[in-house]
C-alpha positions in Angstrom: 30.6 30.4 -85.1 28.6 33.4 -83.7 25.7 32.0 -85.3 26.0 28.2 -83.7 26.9 30.4 -80.4 23.6 32.0 -80.9 21.9 28.7 -81.7 22.9 27.3 -78.3 21.5 30.6 -76.5 18.4 29.4 -78.5 18.3 26.2 -77.2 18.6 27.4 -73.5 16.1 30.0 -73.9 13.7 27.8 -75.4 14.4 25.1 -72.5 13.9 28.3 -70.2 10.6 29.6 -71.8 9.0 25.7 -71.3 10.6 25.4 -67.7 8.9 28.0 -66.7 5.6 27.1 -68.0 5.6 23.8 -66.4 6.2 21.7 -69.3 8.6 18.4 -68.9 11.5 18.0 -71.4 10.9 14.2 -72.8 13.3 12.4 -75.1 11.6 9.5 -77.4 13.2 7.0 -79.6 14.7 7.7 -83.1 14.1 4.3 -84.5 10.6 3.2 -84.8 9.1 0.5 -86.5 6.3 2.8 -87.7 7.4 6.4 -88.8 3.8 8.0 -89.5 0.9 7.7 -91.9 1.6 10.6 -94.3 1.5 9.9 -98.0 4.1 12.3 -99.3 6.9 12.1 -96.4 9.8 9.4 -97.3 11.6 7.9 -93.9 14.8 6.8 -94.1 15.5 3.0 -93.0 17.4 1.9 -90.2 18.3 -1.8 -90.1 14.6 -3.5 -89.5 13.7 0.0 -88.5 13.1 3.5 -89.4 14.4 6.4 -88.2 11.5 9.0 -87.3 10.1 11.9 -89.7 8.7 13.4 -86.2 8.1 12.6 -82.5 4.5 12.8 -82.4 3.4 9.5 -82.3 5.6 9.0 -79.8 4.8 12.2 -77.4 1.0 11.3 -78.1 1.6 8.2 -76.6 2.9 9.9 -73.4 0.4 12.2 -73.4 -2.2 9.0 -73.3 -0.2 7.6 -70.0 -0.5 10.8 -68.1 2.4 12.7 -69.1 1.2 16.1 -68.8 2.5 19.5 -71.2 5.8 17.9 -72.6 8.7 19.3 -75.5 11.2 17.7 -77.3 14.1 19.1 -79.3 14.0 16.0 -81.6 16.4 15.4 -84.5 14.3 13.8 -87.4 14.9 12.5 -90.9 13.3 13.3 -93.7 14.3 11.8 -97.1 14.2 14.7 -99.1 16.6 17.2 -100.9 18.8 19.6 -99.7 17.3 23.1 -100.0 18.0 26.6 -98.3 15.6 26.2 -95.6 15.5 22.2 -95.4 18.0 19.5 -94.5 17.0 16.0 -94.8 18.3 15.6 -91.1 17.0 18.5 -88.8 15.9 19.5 -85.3 12.2 19.7 -84.4 11.0 21.5 -81.8 7.7 20.0 -80.8 5.5 20.6 -77.8 1.5 19.5 -76.3 -0.5 21.5 -74.3 -3.1 19.4 -72.9 -7.0 21.0 -72.6 -5.2 23.8 -75.2 -7.6 25.1 -77.8 -6.1 26.6 -81.7 -6.2 30.4 -79.8 -4.2 29.5 -76.6 -1.6 27.6 -79.0 -1.4 30.6 -81.3 -0.7 32.7 -78.3 1.8 30.8 -76.4 3.5 30.6 -80.0 3.7 34.2 -79.9 5.1 34.0 -76.6 7.8 31.6 -77.1 9.4 33.7 -80.2 9.3 37.3 -78.4 11.0 35.1 -75.5 13.9 33.8 -77.9 14.1 36.1 -80.6 14.9 40.2 -81.0 11.6 42.3 -81.0 12.4 42.8 -85.6 13.8 39.7 -87.0 15.5 40.2 -90.6 15.9 37.2 -92.4 16.6 36.2 -96.5 15.6 40.2 -97.5 12.4 40.1 -95.4 11.9 42.0 -92.1 9.2 41.3 -89.7 8.3 42.6 -86.3 7.5 40.4 -83.6 4.8 42.9 -82.1 1.7 42.1 -84.0 1.0 38.8 -85.4 -1.7 38.3 -88.5 -4.4 35.4 -88.1 -5.9 34.5 -91.5 -8.2 31.4 -92.2 -6.9 29.1 -95.2 -10.9 30.1 -97.0 -9.9 34.0 -96.2 -6.2 33.6 -98.0 -7.8 31.6 -101.1 -10.3 34.3 -101.4 -7.7 37.2 -101.2 -5.1 35.8 -103.3 -6.7 33.0 -105.7 -9.9 34.7 -106.2 -11.4 31.2 -105.2 -13.7 29.6 -102.7 -11.8 26.7 -101.6 -14.2 25.3 -99.5 -17.2 25.5 -101.8 -14.8 23.4 -104.2 -13.4 20.8 -102.2 -13.0 17.3 -104.3 -14.0 19.2 -107.2 -10.8 20.1 -108.7 -12.4 21.3 -112.1 -14.3 24.0 -110.4 -11.6 25.1 -108.3 -8.8 25.5 -111.3 -12.0 27.3 -112.8 -12.4 30.0 -109.9 -8.1 30.6 -110.0 -8.1 31.0 -113.4 -5.8 28.0 -113.8 -5.0 24.9 -115.9 -5.7 21.9 -114.8 -3.2 19.3 -115.3 -3.5 15.7 -116.2 -4.1 13.5 -113.4 -4.3 16.6 -111.2 -6.4 15.9 -107.8 -8.1 18.7 -105.9 -6.0 18.1 -103.4 -2.5 18.7 -105.7 -4.2 21.6 -107.3 -4.7 23.3 -103.7 -1.4 22.6 -102.9 -0.1 23.9 -106.1 -2.1 27.2 -105.8 -1.2 27.5 -102.0 2.7 27.3 -102.9 2.6 29.5 -106.1 -0.3 32.4 -104.8 -1.0 32.2 -101.4 2.5 31.4 -99.6 4.3 34.0 -101.4 2.4 36.6 -99.4 2.4 35.0 -95.8 4.9 36.3 -93.4 6.3 39.0 -95.7 4.6 42.1 -94.0 4.2 40.5 -90.4 4.3 37.1 -88.7 1.2 35.2 -89.9 -0.8 32.0 -88.8 -2.6 30.4 -91.8 -5.8 28.9 -89.8 -8.3 26.3 -90.4 -7.6 24.2 -93.4 -10.6 22.3 -95.3 -11.2 19.1 -93.5 -9.4 16.5 -96.2 -6.3 18.2 -95.2 -7.2 17.6 -91.5 -4.1 15.0 -91.2 -4.0 14.4 -87.3 -6.3 17.5 -86.4 -9.9 17.4 -85.0 -12.7 18.5 -87.2 -13.4 22.2 -85.9 -16.9 21.6 -84.0 -18.3 25.1 -85.2 -17.5 24.4 -88.7 -16.8 20.5 -89.8 -15.5 21.8 -93.3 -12.2 22.8 -91.4 -9.7 21.3 -89.1 -8.3 22.9 -86.3 -5.1 23.4 -88.0 -2.7 26.3 -88.6 0.7 26.8 -90.0 3.3 29.7 -89.2 4.9 31.7 -91.5 8.1 34.2 -90.3 9.8 36.2 -92.9 8.4 34.4 -95.8 9.6 31.0 -93.4 7.0 28.1 -93.1 8.4 27.5 -89.4 5.6 25.3 -87.6 2.8 23.2 -88.5 0.2 23.2 -85.6 -2.9 20.9 -84.8 -5.8 20.6 -82.0 -5.5 17.1 -81.7 -7.8 14.3 -82.8 -8.8 12.2 -80.0 -11.4 9.9 -81.6 -9.6 6.5 -82.3 -12.3 5.2 -85.3 -11.9 8.4 -87.3 -7.6 8.6 -87.2 -7.8 5.0 -88.1 -10.0 5.9 -91.5 -7.7 8.7 -92.1 -4.8 6.4 -91.6 -6.3 3.5 -93.9 -6.7 6.0 -96.5 -3.5 7.6 -96.3 -1.9 4.1 -96.4 -3.6 3.0 -99.6 -2.8 6.2 -101.4 1.1 5.9 -100.3 1.3 2.1 -101.3 -0.1 3.2 -104.4 2.7 5.8 -105.2 5.5 3.8 -103.6 5.0 0.6 -102.9 4.0 -1.3 -99.6 6.0 -0.5 -96.4 5.5 -0.7 -92.4 2.3 -1.9 -90.5 0.1 0.2 -89.1 0.9 1.6 -85.5 -1.6 0.0 -83.5 0.0 0.9 -80.4 -1.1 4.6 -81.4 -4.2 4.1 -82.1 -4.7 2.8 -78.5 -3.2 6.0 -77.4 -5.3 8.2 -79.2 -8.7 6.6 -77.6 -7.0 8.1 -74.6 -5.7 11.4 -75.3 -7.1 14.3 -73.3 -8.2 17.2 -75.1 -4.7 18.7 -76.2 -3.1 20.5 -78.9 0.6 20.6 -80.6 2.9 22.4 -82.5 6.0 21.1 -84.4 8.4 23.9 -85.0 11.6 23.7 -87.3 14.4 25.0 -84.9 17.2 25.5 -87.5 15.0 28.0 -89.4 14.3 29.4 -86.0 17.9 29.7 -85.9 18.0 31.0 -88.8 15.3 33.7 -87.7 17.6 34.8 -84.9 21.0 35.1 -86.4 19.7 36.3 -90.1 21.5 33.3 -92.0 20.2 33.0 -95.5 20.6 29.3 -95.5 19.9 26.5 -93.2 23.7 25.3 -93.3 24.7 28.3 -91.7 23.4 27.3 -88.4 24.3 23.7 -88.6 27.2 22.6 -86.7 28.3 20.3 -89.1 26.3 20.0 -92.3 26.7 17.4 -95.1 
């Protein structure tokens, strides 16, 4: 009960933080016609609709309609197995800031954590001070921990494998190998000594982020790790509807090849992308934030009624 009471205080602190900064709290539908276009996220069917895997599409429609800065504490569903840090149904804190760039969004994320967490957090055997956050690009992290020039090997799996000294598995694509190396060699170092932002993902992994105008080889996307836990994923948002459609079509083709045909494209969302103001947005796992606040070893310790 102590952990659950702390969870409630955390939610109140989050709302106070964003209220003081002029954000509006919003609520968007959980059951949607199109739950997203990511290749590997499996949505849960709810009758003729799907339970959303993120409120991202709906919140961007509000931004396109002139909502201004918004945030949401949303329940989301992903058809994935339980683990110590993941539940198939969980709470996502998502917020969007018009006119923010990647640096401003990282600054605001640091400010949020300092506002709602103790100055030093301890979780799952690791201890992080929130006084200083590290910011390291994917290219820097791969050079440091993998020994590979990841940007020079984009779409060339054998070259990345050779530089990394890794055996390329049968049928393994460059993207598959990238994420295997990220999981096995890079992430074990992130958020251990201090909270760490991993920034500037290779352009093929942009998802809904725009390419960096200063270096189109990378996208303005970052992830945050605290006490070794992946806490958040963020984008400077893509506002080019034609490019977003092309990315979606490529993702749909890959997803359908793996799992079969599913939902129709969300044309309303693509119309909204064309009207989006310059903005940046972030999705942060609220249950994982509660783990950091309480020092919980597993996510079920901070859920009111885990399955």
